[in-house]
N, C-alpha and C positions, 0 to 999 in steps of 0.2 A: 504493500500499500504505500509506503514511503517513497519507493521508486516511481510509483505512478504519479504521485504528488510532484516529485522533482520534474517528471516529464512535462506534467501541465504547466509548471512554472517556466520551463524552458520554451514552451510554445506560447507564452504569454496568455495562457488560460487562468481562469479563476481556479483556485484550489478548492477541493471538496471539504477538506477539514483544515481550516486556516490555522488552528492552534496545535496541530500535530508538529512534533519535533522527532528526529531520528532517535534520539535516546529512549523516547517513550515506547517504542517497539520492542525494546529489549527486555527480556524477562527480568533481568537483575533491577531494573528501574522500578519494578512494583515491590521489591522486597525492602525498600527503604522507607524512612518515615515520611518522605515526600508523596503525598497522595495524588498530586496533580496528574501525574502520567495515567494512573489507573481511572481517574475521573474522565480524562479526555477520551480515553479509549472506550468508555461506555456511552459516549454522547450519540445521539441520533444520527449525526453527520457521518460518523464512522460506520454505523450499521448501514446506512443509505449507500455509502460507497462500496462496501463489501459486497452488498446484495447487487448493485449494479455491475460489478466486475464479474461476479459468478453467473450472471444471467446472460443470455444470447440476446442482444439488442440490435435491431436493424437488419436489414437483408443481406445475406452473404457473410455475416459475422458469425464465427464459431465460439462454442462455449470454451473458455480457457482451460488448460489442463489441470490447473489447481483449483477448479470451481468446487469440487467436493470438500476439499480442506478449508476453502474460504467460507463455504457455507456453515461448516462445523464451528469455524472461528466466530462466524457471525452469530450463531445460536448461543455459544458460550458468552459472549459480550452481552447478547440480549437478555440472558438469565441475570447477569451482573446489574444490567441496566434497571431490570425490575427489582432486583433485591436491594440494590443501594441507591441509585440515582433517583428512581421513582417510588423508593420504599423509606429505608432507614435515613437517607440524607434528603429527603423531600421537604420542600417549604410548606407543603400542605398540612392540614391538620386532620387528626383522627377523633371521631366521636361516635356515639351509640348509632348514628344515622348514617354516618359516611365512613365506610370501611375499605374504600378502594385501595388505599395503600397497603392494607393487610392482605388484600387479594393479590396485589402485585408481589408482596414479599413471599407469600405462599407459593405462587406460581413460579418465581425465581429460584426458590429453594427446591421446588419439586424437580427442576431440571437436573440438579446435582443428585438427588435421590435416585431419579431415574437412571442417570449415568452410572452410579455405582451398582444399582441392581443389575443392570446390564452386564456389567463386568463380573460380577458375583454369580449370576444364574448361568451365564454361558461358559463360566470356568475359563475365562479368556486366556489363551495361550499366545506367547510372544517369544520367538527365538528359543522355544522349548521350555520357557519359563511360566509357571502358573501365577496368576494374578494374586498378589498379597498386598493387602491394604497397608499393612504395618512394615513392608519391606523397605529397608533403608534406600534401596536402588530402584524402587517403583516409580515409574514415570507416566503411568496411564491414567493417573487420577490425581486429585489434590493430595498434598502431603497429609499424612494422618493427623499432624498437628493443627494444620489448617482446617481440616474437616471437623475435628473435635471442637474447636473454637467456634466454628461456623454453626454447629448445632447448639452450642450453648447460647450463642447471640440469637438464633432463630426462636428457640423454645423460650428463653428468657424474655424477649420483647413481646412476642405474641401472647404470652400468658400475663405479662404485665398489662397490656392493652385490654385483655379480656377481663381481667380483675378490676381494673380502673374504671372502664366504661359501665360495668355492671354496678358498681357502688356509687358512681358519679355520672349519671346519665346526661346531666346538662353541662357537663364540662368537657374539655377536649385535650388531646396530647399533640404536642408539635414535636415529631421525632428529632428535628434538627436543633431544637432548643432545649433538649434534655440535659439537665445539669451535669450528669455523670453517665458514663458508659460502663455498664456492669462487666461487659467483656474485658474492657481496658483494666478495670479494677482487678479482675480475676488473673489477667495477663501480668499485671505488675506484681501480684503476689507470687506468681511463678518465677518471675524474673529476680525477685528478691530472694527467693530460696535458692537460686542457682548462682548467687554472688554477682548478679547484674548482668550475667552472660547466658541468656537462655538460648539453647540450641537443640537440635533434633536428639543429641545424645542425653541431655539431662532433662528434657521435657517430661518424660515419663516419671522421672524421680520427684520432680516438683509437683506433678499432678498427685501422686500418691501421698506425698506430704500434706497436701492441702486436704485430700479426703480424709486422712487420719486425724488431722487437727479439726475438722468439721465434725467427726464423729466423737470427739472427745469435749467439744464445746458447741453443741448444735443450737443453742438458744441465745445467740448473740443479739443484743437489742442495739438498734441504731440510735444515735444520740438524739435524733428528731423524733423519736417515738416510734412505736410499732405501727407498721402500715404497709403500703405496697413495696416499699424499699426493703423489707425484710423478707419477701418472697423468695424461697430458696431457688437458686439457679439449677437448671439441668445440667449436672456434671456426671458424664458416664463413668460407671464403675468398671475399671479394668476392661474397656471395650477393646483394647488395642494392646495386644501382647507381642512383644518384640519377637522377631523370627530367631529360633535358637539354632544352633550348628547341629548337623546331623553327625552321628558317629559313623 
């Protein structure tokens, strides 16, 4: 896509995605604290450009060789768009009568559920290797740490909205203006337990330490008083066991 944008600029044509930069299409750019690359890649202009490239437009034009992978990328970014841009990061509000944002979040999350189910049900093989969600070299799905935190975010936020709107039908929630992020709070605790350097190697240890502490002190009261902030987050109990070496 970046190369196509460069070709348009060389021909003095308008760019399809004016805010796109070369560094944004690199995977490592998404792993840093700067969220702008991820936000740009989820925009409707990016989705439209990918769709246009993958489609055969005009008489005599053939579908490009990378059409299938382009559409797969488009579907992935569309799910991210629903989940974040038009969901958790939306400027709109959520109340008892307007749940469109929740529908967007559910639809976006369902894409990843279906993706994982397909890999597990088909027992997908690649170069003679069975699909393993917790494998350190698995590249066919999200990393298991990202998937674990994504589930925490999804179930935590949707249950928060369900509880809040049921008890306060005349009030609303603005996702973008929430004072704190439960997932970020959880992530910070994991990071603190790993000495400030949370990696794929010590993530499982940090998760188990958190679960052990919660089982010893399950009734922690927030300083603001007991309420929706004290709803327990969905944290999986040993869902992901590291692959052991075979003898």
